[in-house]
PDB file of N, H, CA, C and O in Angstrom:
ATOM      1  N   MET A   1       1.247  -1.249   0.155  1.00  0.00           N
ATOM      2  CA  MET A   1       0.054   0.106   0.082  1.00  0.00           C
ATOM      3  C   MET A   1       0.891   0.883   0.209  1.00  0.00           C
ATOM      4  O   MET A   1       0.676   1.700   1.105  1.00  0.00           O
ATOM      5  N   LYS A   2       2.173   1.034  -0.545  1.00  0.00           N
ATOM      6  H   LYS A   2       2.348   0.371  -1.273  1.00  0.00           H
ATOM      7  CA  LYS A   2       2.939   2.584  -0.218  1.00  0.00           C
ATOM      8  C   LYS A   2       2.327   3.426  -1.481  1.00  0.00           C
ATOM      9  O   LYS A   2       1.841   4.550  -1.602  1.00  0.00           O
ATOM     10  N   LEU A   3       2.644   2.100  -2.546  1.00  0.00           N
ATOM     11  H   LEU A   3       3.039   1.187  -2.448  1.00  0.00           H
ATOM     12  CA  LEU A   3       1.605   3.184  -3.962  1.00  0.00           C
ATOM     13  C   LEU A   3       0.418   4.041  -3.148  1.00  0.00           C
ATOM     14  O   LEU A   3       0.323   5.113  -3.745  1.00  0.00           O
ATOM     15  N   LEU A   4      -0.223   4.018  -2.388  1.00  0.00           N
ATOM     16  H   LEU A   4      -0.146   3.147  -1.903  1.00  0.00           H
ATOM     17  CA  LEU A   4      -1.165   4.577  -2.111  1.00  0.00           C
ATOM     18  C   LEU A   4      -0.949   5.666  -1.358  1.00  0.00           C
ATOM     19  O   LEU A   4      -1.807   6.498  -1.653  1.00  0.00           O
ATOM     20  N   PHE A   5      -0.113   6.131  -0.404  1.00  0.00           N
ATOM     21  H   PHE A   5       0.584   5.455  -0.164  1.00  0.00           H
ATOM     22  CA  PHE A   5       0.295   6.515   0.497  1.00  0.00           C
ATOM     23  C   PHE A   5       1.385   7.530  -0.338  1.00  0.00           C
ATOM     24  O   PHE A   5       1.791   8.553   0.213  1.00  0.00           O
ATOM     25  N   GLY A   6       1.815   7.167  -1.688  1.00  0.00           N
ATOM     26  H   GLY A   6       1.486   6.336  -2.136  1.00  0.00           H
ATOM     27  CA  GLY A   6       2.812   7.652  -2.696  1.00  0.00           C
ATOM     28  C   GLY A   6       1.876   8.727  -4.111  1.00  0.00           C
ATOM     29  O   GLY A   6       2.239   9.419  -5.062  1.00  0.00           O
ATOM     30  N   ILE A   7       0.299   8.230  -3.377  1.00  0.00           N
ATOM     31  H   ILE A   7       0.004   7.668  -2.604  1.00  0.00           H
ATOM     32  CA  ILE A   7      -0.425   8.900  -4.820  1.00  0.00           C
ATOM     33  C   ILE A   7      -1.049   9.962  -4.350  1.00  0.00           C
ATOM     34  O   ILE A   7      -1.340  10.951  -5.024  1.00  0.00           O
ATOM     35  N   GLY A   8      -1.441   9.690  -2.363  1.00  0.00           N
ATOM     36  H   GLY A   8      -1.205   8.886  -1.816  1.00  0.00           H
ATOM     37  CA  GLY A   8      -1.881  10.540  -1.840  1.00  0.00           C
ATOM     38  C   GLY A   8      -0.448  11.480  -1.531  1.00  0.00           C
ATOM     39  O   GLY A   8      -0.912  12.619  -1.465  1.00  0.00           O
ATOM     40  N   ILE A   9       0.916  11.583  -1.328  1.00  0.00           N
ATOM     41  H   ILE A   9       1.292  10.659  -1.382  1.00  0.00           H
ATOM     42  CA  ILE A   9       0.777  11.815  -1.466  1.00  0.00           C
ATOM     43  C   ILE A   9       1.659  13.184  -3.214  1.00  0.00           C
ATOM     44  O   ILE A   9       2.763  13.721  -3.126  1.00  0.00           O
ATOM     45  N   ALA A  10       1.254  13.244  -3.743  1.00  0.00           N
ATOM     46  H   ALA A  10       0.357  12.808  -3.815  1.00  0.00           H
ATOM     47  CA  ALA A  10       1.171  13.672  -5.466  1.00  0.00           C
ATOM     48  C   ALA A  10      -0.032  13.940  -5.521  1.00  0.00           C
ATOM     49  O   ALA A  10       0.229  15.107  -5.230  1.00  0.00           O
ATOM     50  N   ILE A  11      -1.524  13.957  -5.662  1.00  0.00           N
ATOM     51  H   ILE A  11      -1.737  13.009  -5.898  1.00  0.00           H
ATOM     52  CA  ILE A  11      -2.482  14.476  -5.671  1.00  0.00           C
ATOM     53  C   ILE A  11      -2.641  15.725  -4.552  1.00  0.00           C
ATOM     54  O   ILE A  11      -3.015  16.846  -4.895  1.00  0.00           O
ATOM     55  N   LEU A  12      -2.221  15.282  -2.817  1.00  0.00           N
ATOM     56  H   LEU A  12      -1.918  14.371  -2.538  1.00  0.00           H
ATOM     57  CA  LEU A  12      -1.721  16.271  -2.036  1.00  0.00           C
ATOM     58  C   LEU A  12      -1.396  17.875  -1.986  1.00  0.00           C
ATOM     59  O   LEU A  12      -2.071  18.816  -1.568  1.00  0.00           O
ATOM     60  N   GLY A  13       0.407  17.789  -2.806  1.00  0.00           N
ATOM     61  H   GLY A  13       0.955  17.025  -3.146  1.00  0.00           H
ATOM     62  CA  GLY A  13       0.602  18.421  -3.910  1.00  0.00           C
ATOM     63  C   GLY A  13       0.237  18.659  -4.504  1.00  0.00           C
ATOM     64  O   GLY A  13       0.006  19.838  -4.234  1.00  0.00           O
ATOM     65  N   LEU A  14      -0.320  18.375  -5.819  1.00  0.00           N
ATOM     66  H   LEU A  14      -0.133  17.417  -6.038  1.00  0.00           H
ATOM     67  CA  LEU A  14      -0.642  19.001  -6.093  1.00  0.00           C
ATOM     68  C   LEU A  14      -1.353  20.278  -6.133  1.00  0.00           C
ATOM     69  O   LEU A  14      -1.312  21.270  -6.862  1.00  0.00           O
ATOM     70  N   GLY A  15      -2.322  19.754  -4.633  1.00  0.00           N
ATOM     71  H   GLY A  15      -2.355  18.948  -4.041  1.00  0.00           H
ATOM     72  CA  GLY A  15      -3.540  20.895  -3.854  1.00  0.00           C
ATOM     73  C   GLY A  15      -3.267  21.972  -4.280  1.00  0.00           C
ATOM     74  O   GLY A  15      -3.503  22.831  -5.130  1.00  0.00           O
ATOM     75  N   ILE A  16      -2.338  21.502  -2.914  1.00  0.00           N
ATOM     76  H   ILE A  16      -2.146  20.805  -2.223  1.00  0.00           H
ATOM     77  CA  ILE A  16      -1.151  23.027  -3.017  1.00  0.00           C
ATOM     78  C   ILE A  16      -0.880  23.648  -3.138  1.00  0.00           C
ATOM     79  O   ILE A  16      -0.956  24.661  -2.443  1.00  0.00           O
ATOM     80  N   LEU A  17       0.044  23.354  -4.894  1.00  0.00           N
ATOM     81  H   LEU A  17       0.105  22.531  -5.458  1.00  0.00           H
ATOM     82  CA  LEU A  17       0.684  23.895  -5.799  1.00  0.00           C
ATOM     83  C   LEU A  17      -1.185  25.062  -6.372  1.00  0.00           C
ATOM     84  O   LEU A  17      -1.319  26.260  -6.621  1.00  0.00           O
ATOM     85  N   SER A  18      -2.019  24.113  -6.353  1.00  0.00           N
ATOM     86  H   SER A  18      -1.909  23.140  -6.151  1.00  0.00           H
ATOM     87  CA  SER A  18      -3.189  25.032  -7.292  1.00  0.00           C
ATOM     88  C   SER A  18      -3.843  26.183  -7.160  1.00  0.00           C
ATOM     89  O   SER A  18      -4.691  26.855  -7.749  1.00  0.00           O
ATOM     90  N   LEU A  19      -2.962  26.205  -5.881  1.00  0.00           N
ATOM     91  H   LEU A  19      -2.273  25.660  -5.403  1.00  0.00           H
ATOM     92  CA  LEU A  19      -3.313  27.672  -4.407  1.00  0.00           C
ATOM     93  C   LEU A  19      -2.776  28.481  -5.020  1.00  0.00           C
ATOM     94  O   LEU A  19      -3.343  29.564  -5.159  1.00  0.00           O
ATOM     95  N   PHE A  20      -1.621  28.279  -5.553  1.00  0.00           N
ATOM     96  H   PHE A  20      -1.160  27.399  -5.441  1.00  0.00           H
ATOM     97  CA  PHE A  20      -0.169  28.921  -5.968  1.00  0.00           C
ATOM     98  C   PHE A  20      -0.196  29.324  -6.922  1.00  0.00           C
ATOM     99  O   PHE A  20      -0.169  30.550  -7.023  1.00  0.00           O
ATOM    100  N   VAL A  21      -0.269  28.445  -8.189  1.00  0.00           N
ATOM    101  H   VAL A  21      -0.292  27.448  -8.108  1.00  0.00           H
ATOM    102  CA  VAL A  21       0.406  28.188  -9.454  1.00  0.00           C
ATOM    103  C   VAL A  21      -0.600  29.260  -9.760  1.00  0.00           C
ATOM    104  O   VAL A  21      -1.391  29.570  -8.869  1.00  0.00           O
ATOM    105  N   PRO A  22      -0.657  29.913 -11.032  1.00  0.00           N
ATOM    106  CA  PRO A  22      -2.164  30.391 -12.063  1.00  0.00           C
ATOM    107  C   PRO A  22      -1.366  29.823 -13.469  1.00  0.00           C
ATOM    108  O   PRO A  22      -0.154  29.754 -13.671  1.00  0.00           O
ATOM    109  N   ILE A  23      -2.386  29.482 -14.269  1.00  0.00           N
ATOM    110  H   ILE A  23      -3.371  29.538 -14.105  1.00  0.00           H
ATOM    111  CA  ILE A  23      -2.743  27.902 -15.379  1.00  0.00           C
ATOM    112  C   ILE A  23      -2.383  28.824 -16.482  1.00  0.00           C
ATOM    113  O   ILE A  23      -3.320  28.399 -17.158  1.00  0.00           O
ATOM    114  N   PRO A  24      -1.707  29.944 -17.461  1.00  0.00           N
ATOM    115  CA  PRO A  24      -2.554  30.091 -18.557  1.00  0.00           C
ATOM    116  C   PRO A  24      -2.973  29.987 -19.021  1.00  0.00           C
ATOM    117  O   PRO A  24      -3.424  28.842 -18.998  1.00  0.00           O
ATOM    118  N   HIS A  25      -3.463  30.814 -20.047  1.00  0.00           N
ATOM    119  H   HIS A  25      -3.096  31.744 -20.066  1.00  0.00           H
ATOM    120  CA  HIS A  25      -4.853  30.951 -20.849  1.00  0.00           C
ATOM    121  C   HIS A  25      -4.607  31.535 -22.494  1.00  0.00           C
ATOM    122  O   HIS A  25      -4.405  32.710 -22.187  1.00  0.00           O
ATOM    123  N   THR A  26      -4.542  31.527 -23.316  1.00  0.00           N
ATOM    124  H   THR A  26      -4.706  30.573 -23.566  1.00  0.00           H
ATOM    125  CA  THR A  26      -4.281  31.986 -24.639  1.00  0.00           C
ATOM    126  C   THR A  26      -5.578  31.688 -25.772  1.00  0.00           C
ATOM    127  O   THR A  26      -5.992  30.692 -26.364  1.00  0.00           O
ATOM    128  N   GLU A  27      -6.005  33.321 -25.701  1.00  0.00           N
ATOM    129  H   GLU A  27      -5.669  34.130 -25.219  1.00  0.00           H
ATOM    130  CA  GLU A  27      -6.816  33.070 -27.150  1.00  0.00           C
ATOM    131  C   GLU A  27      -6.528  34.000 -28.449  1.00  0.00           C
ATOM    132  O   GLU A  27      -6.158  35.151 -28.680  1.00  0.00           O
ATOM    133  N   ARG A  28      -6.986  32.615 -29.299  1.00  0.00           N
ATOM    134  H   ARG A  28      -7.287  31.680 -29.112  1.00  0.00           H
ATOM    135  CA  ARG A  28      -7.027  34.128 -30.612  1.00  0.00           C
ATOM    136  C   ARG A  28      -8.154  33.952 -30.706  1.00  0.00           C
ATOM    137  O   ARG A  28      -8.961  33.114 -30.305  1.00  0.00           O
ATOM    138  N   SER A  29      -8.169  35.163 -31.506  1.00  0.00           N
ATOM    139  H   SER A  29      -7.513  35.844 -31.831  1.00  0.00           H
ATOM    140  CA  SER A  29      -9.677  35.547 -31.959  1.00  0.00           C
ATOM    141  C   SER A  29      -9.161  36.663 -33.680  1.00  0.00           C
ATOM    142  O   SER A  29      -8.409  37.638 -33.676  1.00  0.00           O
ATOM    143  N   GLY A  30      -9.792  36.127 -34.774  1.00  0.00           N
ATOM    144  H   GLY A  30     -10.403  35.335 -34.777  1.00  0.00           H
ATOM    145  CA  GLY A  30      -9.927  37.352 -35.834  1.00  0.00           C
ATOM    146  C   GLY A  30     -11.023  36.278 -36.785  1.00  0.00           C
ATOM    147  O   GLY A  30     -11.703  35.260 -36.658  1.00  0.00           O
ATOM    148  N   PHE A  31     -10.459  37.790 -38.252  1.00  0.00           N
ATOM    149  H   PHE A  31      -9.906  38.617 -38.355  1.00  0.00           H
ATOM    150  CA  PHE A  31     -11.318  37.004 -39.480  1.00  0.00           C
ATOM    151  C   PHE A  31      -9.953  36.818 -40.421  1.00  0.00           C
ATOM    152  O   PHE A  31      -8.810  37.140 -40.098  1.00  0.00           O
ATOM    153  N   LYS A  32     -10.463  36.103 -41.897  1.00  0.00           N
ATOM    154  H   LYS A  32     -11.392  35.842 -42.160  1.00  0.00           H
ATOM    155  CA  LYS A  32      -9.963  35.936 -42.729  1.00  0.00           C
ATOM    156  C   LYS A  32     -10.316  35.998 -43.802  1.00  0.00           C
ATOM    157  O   LYS A  32     -10.702  34.964 -44.347  1.00  0.00           O
ATOM    158  N   ALA A  33     -10.315  36.997 -44.370  1.00  0.00           N
ATOM    159  H   ALA A  33     -10.001  37.837 -43.926  1.00  0.00           H
ATOM    160  CA  ALA A  33     -10.606  37.209 -46.064  1.00  0.00           C
ATOM    161  C   ALA A  33      -9.877  36.656 -46.940  1.00  0.00           C
ATOM    162  O   ALA A  33      -8.657  36.820 -46.925  1.00  0.00           O
ATOM    163  N   GLY A  34     -10.298  36.141 -47.569  1.00  0.00           N
ATOM    164  H   GLY A  34     -11.289  36.008 -47.581  1.00  0.00           H
ATOM    165  CA  GLY A  34      -9.312  35.764 -48.917  1.00  0.00           C
ATOM    166  C   GLY A  34      -7.971  35.828 -48.371  1.00  0.00           C
ATOM    167  O   GLY A  34      -7.755  35.146 -47.370  1.00  0.00           O
ATOM    168  N   GLY A  35      -6.611  36.846 -49.073  1.00  0.00           N
ATOM    169  H   GLY A  35      -6.787  37.400 -49.886  1.00  0.00           H
ATOM    170  CA  GLY A  35      -5.743  36.129 -48.042  1.00  0.00           C
ATOM    171  C   GLY A  35      -5.145  37.420 -47.398  1.00  0.00           C
ATOM    172  O   GLY A  35      -3.975  37.752 -47.206  1.00  0.00           O
ATOM    173  N   VAL A  36      -6.507  38.130 -47.086  1.00  0.00           N
ATOM    174  H   VAL A  36      -7.457  37.860 -47.242  1.00  0.00           H
ATOM    175  CA  VAL A  36      -5.829  38.873 -45.122  1.00  0.00           C
ATOM    176  C   VAL A  36      -6.941  38.243 -44.884  1.00  0.00           C
ATOM    177  O   VAL A  36      -7.966  37.891 -45.468  1.00  0.00           O
ATOM    178  N   SER A  37      -6.112  38.174 -43.156  1.00  0.00           N
ATOM    179  H   SER A  37      -5.280  38.461 -42.681  1.00  0.00           H
ATOM    180  CA  SER A  37      -5.720  37.922 -41.972  1.00  0.00           C
ATOM    181  C   SER A  37      -5.913  38.763 -40.575  1.00  0.00           C
ATOM    182  O   SER A  37      -4.957  38.928 -39.817  1.00  0.00           O
ATOM    183  N   MET A  38      -6.947  39.172 -40.350  1.00  0.00           N
ATOM    184  H   MET A  38      -7.724  39.038 -40.965  1.00  0.00           H
ATOM    185  CA  MET A  38      -6.355  39.907 -38.835  1.00  0.00           C
ATOM    186  C   MET A  38      -6.940  39.346 -37.877  1.00  0.00           C
ATOM    187  O   MET A  38      -8.150  39.125 -37.838  1.00  0.00           O
ATOM    188  N   GLY A  39      -5.845  38.968 -36.717  1.00  0.00           N
ATOM    189  H   GLY A  39      -4.862  39.147 -36.749  1.00  0.00           H
ATOM    190  CA  GLY A  39      -6.343  38.209 -35.744  1.00  0.00           C
ATOM    191  C   GLY A  39      -5.083  39.266 -34.639  1.00  0.00           C
ATOM    192  O   GLY A  39      -4.006  39.854 -34.743  1.00  0.00           O
ATOM    193  N   ILE A  40      -6.416  38.879 -33.379  1.00  0.00           N
ATOM    194  H   ILE A  40      -7.290  38.401 -33.294  1.00  0.00           H
ATOM    195  CA  ILE A  40      -4.895  39.552 -31.603  1.00  0.00           C
ATOM    196  C   ILE A  40      -5.508  38.137 -31.032  1.00  0.00           C
ATOM    197  O   ILE A  40      -6.451  37.347 -31.094  1.00  0.00           O
ATOM    198  N   GLN A  41      -3.938  38.501 -30.286  1.00  0.00           N
ATOM    199  H   GLN A  41      -3.172  39.142 -30.236  1.00  0.00           H
ATOM    200  CA  GLN A  41      -4.146  36.819 -28.808  1.00  0.00           C
ATOM    201  C   GLN A  41      -4.075  37.534 -27.841  1.00  0.00           C
ATOM    202  O   GLN A  41      -3.300  38.478 -27.696  1.00  0.00           O
ATOM    203  N   THR A  42      -4.966  37.106 -27.013  1.00  0.00           N
ATOM    204  H   THR A  42      -5.596  36.339 -27.131  1.00  0.00           H
ATOM    205  CA  THR A  42      -4.639  37.837 -25.860  1.00  0.00           C
ATOM    206  C   THR A  42      -4.156  36.689 -24.754  1.00  0.00           C
ATOM    207  O   THR A  42      -4.200  35.653 -25.418  1.00  0.00           O
ATOM    208  N   GLN A  43      -3.905  36.485 -23.985  1.00  0.00           N
ATOM    209  H   GLN A  43      -3.869  37.326 -23.445  1.00  0.00           H
ATOM    210  CA  GLN A  43      -2.983  35.879 -23.185  1.00  0.00           C
ATOM    211  C   GLN A  43      -3.055  36.055 -21.197  1.00  0.00           C
ATOM    212  O   GLN A  43      -2.351  36.825 -20.544  1.00  0.00           O
ATOM    213  N   HIS A  44      -4.203  35.007 -20.586  1.00  0.00           N
ATOM    214  H   HIS A  44      -4.775  34.381 -21.116  1.00  0.00           H
ATOM    215  CA  HIS A  44      -4.453  35.499 -19.188  1.00  0.00           C
ATOM    216  C   HIS A  44      -3.862  34.433 -18.575  1.00  0.00           C
ATOM    217  O   HIS A  44      -3.364  33.508 -19.216  1.00  0.00           O
ATOM    218  N   SER A  45      -3.882  34.504 -17.058  1.00  0.00           N
ATOM    219  H   SER A  45      -4.287  35.256 -16.537  1.00  0.00           H
ATOM    220  CA  SER A  45      -3.299  33.849 -16.120  1.00  0.00           C
ATOM    221  C   SER A  45      -4.446  33.772 -15.483  1.00  0.00           C
ATOM    222  O   SER A  45      -4.886  34.844 -15.066  1.00  0.00           O
ATOM    223  N   GLU A  46      -5.298  32.454 -15.206  1.00  0.00           N
ATOM    224  H   GLU A  46      -4.940  31.584 -15.544  1.00  0.00           H
ATOM    225  CA  GLU A  46      -6.185  31.846 -14.416  1.00  0.00           C
ATOM    226  C   GLU A  46      -5.783  31.070 -13.019  1.00  0.00           C
ATOM    227  O   GLU A  46      -4.781  30.372 -13.176  1.00  0.00           O
ATOM    228  N   LYS A  47      -6.470  31.023 -11.362  1.00  0.00           N
ATOM    229  H   LYS A  47      -7.284  31.590 -11.235  1.00  0.00           H
ATOM    230  CA  LYS A  47      -6.120  30.337 -10.576  1.00  0.00           C
ATOM    231  C   LYS A  47      -7.373  29.423 -10.726  1.00  0.00           C
ATOM    232  O   LYS A  47      -8.398  29.636 -11.372  1.00  0.00           O
ATOM    233  N   VAL A  48      -6.955  28.124  -9.802  1.00  0.00           N
ATOM    234  H   VAL A  48      -6.122  27.951  -9.276  1.00  0.00           H
ATOM    235  CA  VAL A  48      -8.013  26.811 -10.023  1.00  0.00           C
ATOM    236  C   VAL A  48      -8.846  27.498  -8.416  1.00  0.00           C
ATOM    237  O   VAL A  48      -8.294  27.729  -7.341  1.00  0.00           O
ATOM    238  N   SER A  49     -10.047  27.646  -8.723  1.00  0.00           N
ATOM    239  H   SER A  49     -10.496  27.458  -9.597  1.00  0.00           H
ATOM    240  CA  SER A  49     -10.843  27.088  -7.803  1.00  0.00           C
ATOM    241  C   SER A  49      -9.902  27.008  -6.473  1.00  0.00           C
ATOM    242  O   SER A  49      -8.855  26.360  -6.479  1.00  0.00           O
ATOM    243  N   PRO A  50     -10.563  28.028  -4.854  1.00  0.00           N
ATOM    244  CA  PRO A  50     -10.378  27.035  -4.013  1.00  0.00           C
ATOM    245  C   PRO A  50     -10.867  25.664  -3.243  1.00  0.00           C
ATOM    246  O   PRO A  50     -10.288  24.981  -2.398  1.00  0.00           O
ATOM    247  N   ILE A  51     -12.542  25.489  -4.050  1.00  0.00           N
ATOM    248  H   ILE A  51     -13.012  26.044  -4.736  1.00  0.00           H
ATOM    249  CA  ILE A  51     -12.926  24.378  -3.147  1.00  0.00           C
ATOM    250  C   ILE A  51     -12.057  23.942  -4.492  1.00  0.00           C
ATOM    251  O   ILE A  51     -11.039  24.121  -3.823  1.00  0.00           O
ATOM    252  N   ILE A  52     -11.527  23.525  -5.805  1.00  0.00           N
ATOM    253  H   ILE A  52     -12.354  23.381  -6.348  1.00  0.00           H
ATOM    254  CA  ILE A  52     -10.817  22.250  -6.556  1.00  0.00           C
ATOM    255  C   ILE A  52      -9.716  21.762  -5.289  1.00  0.00           C
ATOM    256  O   ILE A  52      -9.596  20.669  -4.735  1.00  0.00           O
ATOM    257  N   SER A  53      -8.984  23.046  -5.090  1.00  0.00           N
ATOM    258  H   SER A  53      -9.081  23.934  -5.539  1.00  0.00           H
ATOM    259  CA  SER A  53      -8.067  22.503  -4.532  1.00  0.00           C
ATOM    260  C   SER A  53      -8.022  21.884  -2.859  1.00  0.00           C
ATOM    261  O   SER A  53      -7.227  21.094  -2.350  1.00  0.00           O
ATOM    262  N   GLY A  54      -9.223  22.599  -2.263  1.00  0.00           N
ATOM    263  H   GLY A  54      -9.869  23.241  -2.677  1.00  0.00           H
ATOM    264  CA  GLY A  54      -9.535  22.018  -1.405  1.00  0.00           C
ATOM    265  C   GLY A  54      -9.988  20.716  -1.059  1.00  0.00           C
ATOM    266  O   GLY A  54     -10.330  20.193   0.002  1.00  0.00           O
ATOM    267  N   THR A  55      -9.909  20.380  -2.086  1.00  0.00           N
ATOM    268  H   THR A  55      -9.631  20.804  -2.948  1.00  0.00           H
ATOM    269  CA  THR A  55     -10.733  18.823  -2.235  1.00  0.00           C
ATOM    270  C   THR A  55      -9.692  18.145  -3.111  1.00  0.00           C
ATOM    271  O   THR A  55      -9.589  16.923  -3.005  1.00  0.00           O
ATOM    272  N   LEU A  56      -9.052  18.678  -3.809  1.00  0.00           N
ATOM    273  H   LEU A  56      -9.136  19.670  -3.895  1.00  0.00           H
ATOM    274  CA  LEU A  56      -7.721  17.467  -3.542  1.00  0.00           C
ATOM    275  C   LEU A  56      -7.073  17.127  -2.702  1.00  0.00           C
ATOM    276  O   LEU A  56      -6.885  15.943  -2.423  1.00  0.00           O
ATOM    277  N   MET A  57      -6.414  18.433  -1.898  1.00  0.00           N
ATOM    278  H   MET A  57      -6.567  19.395  -2.125  1.00  0.00           H
ATOM    279  CA  MET A  57      -6.571  18.292  -0.364  1.00  0.00           C
ATOM    280  C   MET A  57      -6.194  17.263   0.030  1.00  0.00           C
ATOM    281  O   MET A  57      -5.194  16.545   0.067  1.00  0.00           O
ATOM    282  N   ILE A  58      -7.806  17.353   0.504  1.00  0.00           N
ATOM    283  H   ILE A  58      -8.618  17.936   0.474  1.00  0.00           H
ATOM    284  CA  ILE A  58      -8.487  16.788   1.326  1.00  0.00           C
ATOM    285  C   ILE A  58      -8.542  14.962   0.878  1.00  0.00           C
ATOM    286  O   ILE A  58      -8.296  14.047   1.664  1.00  0.00           O
ATOM    287  N   VAL A  59      -8.940  14.813  -0.612  1.00  0.00           N
ATOM    288  H   VAL A  59      -9.140  15.557  -1.250  1.00  0.00           H
ATOM    289  CA  VAL A  59      -8.314  13.263  -1.395  1.00  0.00           C
ATOM    290  C   VAL A  59      -7.474  13.030  -1.167  1.00  0.00           C
ATOM    291  O   VAL A  59      -7.371  11.905  -0.679  1.00  0.00           O
ATOM    292  N   GLY A  60      -6.072  13.934  -1.330  1.00  0.00           N
ATOM    293  H   GLY A  60      -6.156  14.848  -1.727  1.00  0.00           H
ATOM    294  CA  GLY A  60      -4.328  13.572  -1.681  1.00  0.00           C
ATOM    295  C   GLY A  60      -4.403  12.720   0.505  1.00  0.00           C
ATOM    296  O   GLY A  60      -3.967  11.579   0.651  1.00  0.00           O
ATOM    297  N   ALA A  61      -5.015  13.564   1.896  1.00  0.00           N
ATOM    298  H   ALA A  61      -5.370  14.491   1.777  1.00  0.00           H
ATOM    299  CA  ALA A  61      -4.547  13.294   2.302  1.00  0.00           C
ATOM    300  C   ALA A  61      -5.023  11.956   2.882  1.00  0.00           C
ATOM    301  O   ALA A  61      -4.309  11.147   3.476  1.00  0.00           O
ATOM    302  N   GLY A  62      -6.653  11.812   2.560  1.00  0.00           N
ATOM    303  H   GLY A  62      -7.232  12.468   2.078  1.00  0.00           H
ATOM    304  CA  GLY A  62      -7.187  10.931   2.509  1.00  0.00           C
ATOM    305  C   GLY A  62      -6.935   9.216   2.411  1.00  0.00           C
ATOM    306  O   GLY A  62      -7.416   8.251   3.006  1.00  0.00           O
ATOM    307  N   MET A  63      -5.860   9.406   1.271  1.00  0.00           N
ATOM    308  H   MET A  63      -5.470  10.190   0.788  1.00  0.00           H
ATOM    309  CA  MET A  63      -5.174   8.732   0.173  1.00  0.00           C
ATOM    310  C   MET A  63      -4.175   8.402   1.470  1.00  0.00           C
ATOM    311  O   MET A  63      -4.335   7.198   1.670  1.00  0.00           O
ATOM    312  N   MET A  64      -3.280   8.884   2.379  1.00  0.00           N
ATOM    313  H   MET A  64      -3.150   9.862   2.217  1.00  0.00           H
ATOM    314  CA  MET A  64      -2.751   8.918   2.347  1.00  0.00           C
ATOM    315  C   MET A  64      -2.483   8.310   4.497  1.00  0.00           C
ATOM    316  O   MET A  64      -1.654   7.704   5.177  1.00  0.00           O
ATOM    317  N   ILE A  65      -3.860   9.037   4.680  1.00  0.00           N
ATOM    318  H   ILE A  65      -4.534   9.529   4.128  1.00  0.00           H
ATOM    319  CA  ILE A  65      -4.008   7.460   5.773  1.00  0.00           C
ATOM    320  C   ILE A  65      -4.415   6.206   5.442  1.00  0.00           C
ATOM    321  O   ILE A  65      -3.783   5.256   5.902  1.00  0.00           O
ATOM    322  N   ALA A  66      -5.389   6.014   4.702  1.00  0.00           N
ATOM    323  H   ALA A  66      -5.902   6.786   4.328  1.00  0.00           H
ATOM    324  CA  ALA A  66      -6.099   4.609   4.300  1.00  0.00           C
ATOM    325  C   ALA A  66      -4.581   4.167   3.389  1.00  0.00           C
ATOM    326  O   ALA A  66      -4.732   3.002   3.021  1.00  0.00           O
ATOM    327  N   GLY A  67      -3.776   4.484   3.115  1.00  0.00           N
ATOM    328  H   GLY A  67      -3.653   5.430   3.413  1.00  0.00           H
ATOM    329  CA  GLY A  67      -2.218   3.951   2.970  1.00  0.00           C
ATOM    330  C   GLY A  67      -1.277   3.924   3.438  1.00  0.00           C
ATOM    331  O   GLY A  67      -0.317   3.554   2.762  1.00  0.00           O
ATOM    332  N   ARG A  68      -1.110   4.254   4.649  1.00  0.00           N
ATOM    333  H   ARG A  68      -1.889   4.554   5.199  1.00  0.00           H
ATOM    334  CA  ARG A  68      -0.812   4.045   5.788  1.00  0.00           C
ATOM    335  C   ARG A  68      -1.450   3.143   7.568  1.00  0.00           C
ATOM    336  O   ARG A  68      -0.881   2.646   8.540  1.00  0.00           O
ATOM    337  N   SER A  69      -3.378   3.446   6.994  1.00  0.00           N
ATOM    338  H   SER A  69      -3.841   3.850   6.205  1.00  0.00           H
ATOM    339  CA  SER A  69      -3.185   2.336   8.104  1.00  0.00           C
ATOM    340  C   SER A  69      -3.110   1.184   6.880  1.00  0.00           C
ATOM    341  O   SER A  69      -2.089   0.510   7.022  1.00  0.00           O
ATOM    342  N   ALA A  70      -3.614   0.924   6.148  1.00  0.00           N
ATOM    343  H   ALA A  70      -4.443   1.471   6.033  1.00  0.00           H
ATOM    344  CA  ALA A  70      -3.421  -0.205   5.211  1.00  0.00           C
ATOM    345  C   ALA A  70      -2.124  -1.443   5.308  1.00  0.00           C
ATOM    346  O   ALA A  70      -2.088  -2.625   4.965  1.00  0.00           O
ATOM    347  N   SER A  71      -1.159  -0.552   5.925  1.00  0.00           N
ATOM    348  H   SER A  71      -1.189   0.408   6.203  1.00  0.00           H
ATOM    349  CA  SER A  71       0.594  -0.819   5.759  1.00  0.00           C
ATOM    350  C   SER A  71       0.452  -1.221   7.287  1.00  0.00           C
ATOM    351  O   SER A  71       1.210  -2.156   7.541  1.00  0.00           O
ATOM    352  N   ARG A  72      -0.042  -0.940   8.019  1.00  0.00           N
ATOM    353  H   ARG A  72      -0.659  -0.180   7.812  1.00  0.00           H
ATOM    354  CA  ARG A  72      -0.655  -1.044   9.607  1.00  0.00           C
ATOM    355  C   ARG A  72      -1.099  -2.432   9.533  1.00  0.00           C
ATOM    356  O   ARG A  72      -0.412  -3.308  10.059  1.00  0.00           O
ATOM    357  N   ALA A  73      -2.196  -2.712   8.921  1.00  0.00           N
ATOM    358  H   ALA A  73      -2.754  -2.001   8.494  1.00  0.00           H
ATOM    359  CA  ALA A  73      -2.817  -3.880   8.863  1.00  0.00           C
ATOM    360  C   ALA A  73      -1.567  -5.054   8.355  1.00  0.00           C
ATOM    361  O   ALA A  73      -1.094  -6.047   8.908  1.00  0.00           O
ATOM    362  N   ALA A  74      -1.471  -4.794   7.840  1.00  0.00           N
ATOM    363  H   ALA A  74      -1.855  -3.987   7.391  1.00  0.00           H
ATOM    364  CA  ALA A  74      -0.990  -5.900   6.986  1.00  0.00           C
ATOM    365  C   ALA A  74       0.288  -7.108   7.339  1.00  0.00           C
ATOM    366  O   ALA A  74       0.567  -7.973   6.508  1.00  0.00           O
TER     367      ALA A  74
END
């Protein structure tokens, strides 16, 4: 059950990182008419919802506890 504990650590780490690291997002919009094309590219960064981050942290901690409990029982 060390695998379950390791996956729990990874998910917990992703949950913590998602609170602080923004995810870049790029959009391109424009039009094309014949041989002429005109467009604009916008880029902005968004953070993940705190609810999703919290869920990831709770699931990761639960997996770590389950992995630890299963290895003690064996």
